[in-house]
N, C-alpha and C positions, 0 to 999 in steps of 0.2 A: 787647477780647476778643469776637470774633464768637461768637454762640450761635445755632445752627441747629436748628430742630425739624422733623422729618420724620414725617408720618403716612402709613402705608401698610398695606395689607392683609397679614395674615400669609401665610406660604407661601414666603418666599425662604430660600435656604440660607445658612448662616453665611458661606460664601465670597462669595455675592452681596452680603451686607450689608457684609462686609469691603471689597470692591472699591468699593461705593457710598461709604462714608465716606472711603476713601483718595482717590478721585477728587474728591469734594466738597471735601475739605481742600485738595487741589492747586489747584482752581479759585478757592477763596476766597483762598488765599495769593497766587496770581498776580494777582488783581483788586483786592485790598485792601492787600497788602504785610504783612498780619499773619503773624507766624511760626506755623508749623503747630502748635507746642505751645500756642498760645493759642486755637486754634479748638476749640470744643466742639460736638459734634453729639449730639442726643438723638433716638433712633429710637423711635417709638411704633407698635407693631404692633397692628392691630385684628383681632378675629375677624370672619369673614365675616357673622355675624349681628349685628354691632354697627355696621354701615355700610349706609346706604340711599340710593338716588337715586330721586326721583319716587315716594316712598312704597313702594318695593319693596326689601326686604333683599337685599343682595348674595348671601346664601346661597340665596335663592329664585329667582335668575336662572338661565337656561339651561334 
C-alpha cells in the first residue's frame, strides 16, 4: 500500500487538489503496479505564517 504525504501551502482550490491526487494516483499506479484503491494520499496544507525559508515567514514575503 503506497502512502504518500504532500505538504503544501494553503490556497489551492478543491478542484486543484482533486486533480493533484487523481494524477498522483495515476503516476504511482503506472510506476508501481499498485491498484488505485490501495494508494493513500495525505495532503497537509500549511498556513502562510507556519512556513519559513531563510528565517523569513512566507506570509512576510513580497
